[in-house]
C-alpha positions, 0 to 999 in steps of 0.5 A, a space after each residue: 344584786 348581792 351585798 356590796 363590798 367594802 374597800 377603805 381609801 386613805 388618802 395622803 391629804 395634799 391636793 398632789 395625791 387627790 387623784 386616789 378618789 378618782 380612781 375609787 370612782 373608776 373602781 366602783 363604775 366598773 364594780 356594782 359589788 364594791 363601795 367605798 369610803 375615803 377617810 379624810 384626815 384633815 390639815 388645820 386651813 392656816 397650814 394649807 387653804 389650797 388642800 385644806 379648802 378641797 377636801 373641806 368640800 370632798 367631806 361636804 360633799 359626804 355628809 351630804 349627797 354622792 352620784 352614788 350611794 357607792 361611794 362616802 367621804 367620812 373626815 377623821 376626828 382630830 388626834 392629838 395635834 402636838 408631834 405634827 405641828 412641830 414638824 420641820 419640814 411639810 413632809 414629816 408634818 404629813 407624816 406624823 399626822 397620818 401615824 397619829 389617826 391609827 387608831 381612828 381607822 383602826 375603830 371605822 374597820 371594827 365598826 363597819 366589819 365584816 363588809 370591809 373588806 381591803 384598804 386602797 392606801 397612798 405611797 406614802 401611806 404605807 403605815 396603814 398597813 399595819 392596821 390591815 394586817 391587824 384585820 387580816 385585811 388585804 393593802 394595796 398601794 396606789 402610787 400617784 408617782 410614775 412607774 420609773 419611781 417606782 422601780 427606784 425606791 423598789 431597787 435602792 431598798 433592795 440595795 440598803 436591806 439585802 444588799 447592804 449598801 448605803 445608799 446615801 452614798 449617792 448624793 453629790 457624787 457624780 457618779 451614774 446609777 443603773 435602775 432597772 425602771 430606767 432605760 439609761 444611767 441616771 446621773 447621781 446629782 438627779 436622784 431625788 432627795 428622798 432616795 440619796 438624802 440620810 433623814 428623808 431616806 432612811 427616815 420615812 421613805 425606806 419603810 414607805 418602800 418597806 411597805 410596798 412589799 408587803 402589798 397585795 398589789 401595787 397600782 399606778 398612775 401610768 399607762 403601758 404605753 408611756 412607762 412600756 419599759 419600766 412596766 416591763 422592769 418590774 417582773 425581771 429586775 430587784 435582784 430576785 425581791 418580792 415584787 407583787 403585781 404592779 397595774 398600771 391604770 393612768 392616767 386619773 386626772 383630778 376632774 373633781 372641781 377645786 373651790 378657787 376654781 371660781 373665777 372665768 377671767 382667765 378662760 376668758 383671757 384665754 378665749 381672746 388669744 390665737 392658737 398655741 401662743 401661750 405658754 403658762 406657767 405653774 409650779 405646782 400646788 406646793 411649790 413656789 420660787 424666790 423672789 430673786 428667782 420670781 425677777 429672773 422668771 420675769 426678765 426672761 419672759 419679757 425678751 423672749 416676746 411669748 405670750 403668757 398665762 403666770 401661775 405665781 405663788 408666795 414661796 413659804 419663809 424658810 425659817 417657819 416650820 412646816 410651812 406651805 406656799 401661800 398667794 401674794 396679795 398685790 404682784 407688783 411686790 414682788 415683780 420687777 418694776 413696771 413689768 406688769 404694766 409692760 406685757 399687759 397686752 401680752 400676759 397675765 398674771 395670776 395666782 390659784 388657777 384650775 391646770 386642767 381646765 387651763 391646758 384643754 385650752 386651745 391657747 395654750 402652746 407649752 407649759 413650764 412645769 415643775 415636772 410633778 407627775 399629776 401635771 405631766 399627766 395633764 400636759 400628756 392629755 392635753 397634748 401640751 409640750 413640757 419645759 422642765 423646771 423641777 422644785 423638789 421630790 421626785 420630779 427631777 428623775 420626772 424631768 430626766 426621763 421626760 427628755 432624756 428617754 421620752 422626749 416628751 419635754 425641753 428641759 429649762 432647767 434643774 433643781 441645783 442651780 441657786 439661779 436661773 437667769 433670765 438669758 437661760 429662760 428664755 432660750 428655753 421658752 423660745 425652743 418650747 414654743 418652736 412650732 415645729 420643736 420634735 417634742 411637740 410633735 411626740 407629745 402630740 401622737 402620746 395625747 392620743 395613746 393616753 386617750 386611748 388606754 382609757 377607753 375600753 378595751 384599751 390598756 388601763 381599761 383592761 389593767 384595771 379590769 384585771 386590778 378588780 378580779 384580782 381585788 375580788 379575788 382576795 375578798 373572797 379569801 379575806 371573808 375566810 378571816 378570824 370574825 374574833 379578830 379585834 
């Protein structure tokens, strides 16, 4: 066999973006001439125990043994922490951490050339494209959010850079916005803050979108049958601006066990419940609710009479810079007095959960979710309808797409509501758990399509094949680069 062609994968170091590792596995399984090194950037464990412990497990795997010698994990050495440790938000914290690692990534490429033939960078790591260009290497962007949001970022970047429009004027607007990747006009109050908040858009996300234009191709964790409208928009939209080829290769789920996935009591409890009888509530590895909201949610759950499994994590304190959610040591300190006793026969409150295992369990009949895209794909894969409760990032836009465009979800709330009352929650839970609800029927149909897309001759299987051909073609070009470069 001819010598391996090496790809460098650069993930955003948070749990919500680890599907890039699963993409690496899919690529090397399909193409024996490709090998991959995943460069890991470590967060301090006191900041984010969930992400740091998962990255630790990957790093340990890379240093001992792997399922294949063509997939390696390398933890980059710490860079000067001053700038990122003083960041005011989690996003800036990690953004600065990534940028601080450019020199370490350069050193890796220098020590491994000429075998390195390209970068695959996370959607929020586009600053690393500069490093690839320094070596005349192609870059591919892995987009962990939906194609509809990719289209939104590209459209807003076009408006900003080519139409001289201040897109932040949409903030607090009552208008509706026409976005090529959405079939319906999008209410301005649904737009993600990263598109309309001046600090977020001009400070980071506009540059990310510019980076997508520089990529050789964009790889999206979605599938054609789910986002056919958004995927078709890339060929005709965006005012004639250049859009690289977009490949839909999902749904890619995170199948690597997390070190916290050791408590079997959750699955044992679900084994005792009737089929489709339990509503599962989980707000993601970076999501949490205020104490006031926790009490209202508890009231809504109790009054609904639904059997429930609730993953409850502590919201980060607002006065702490770049703080991440953490675990409660005692749920009784935040839940209404007597709640745990009164609901002991019908519900279970827990901390961290193995989400895919839970959603796959036949007892789960509904999923109240923050609408992070990974959670959406996992819920569809498992055929579980979603009760939408977006918190941040692009989650309101995901919820809008699920409920208004695809009919795969039931609206619980939007995140611009100060506190969702117990009465509103109760109504949403009852609708979500209705056995004849239209969303339930549509999710079951989409479940089958999601699984077929990944099988041989499925839409995502074929798209991945075209992507690999594209990579190998670019690789041939890159082998002819000037070896005198640094």
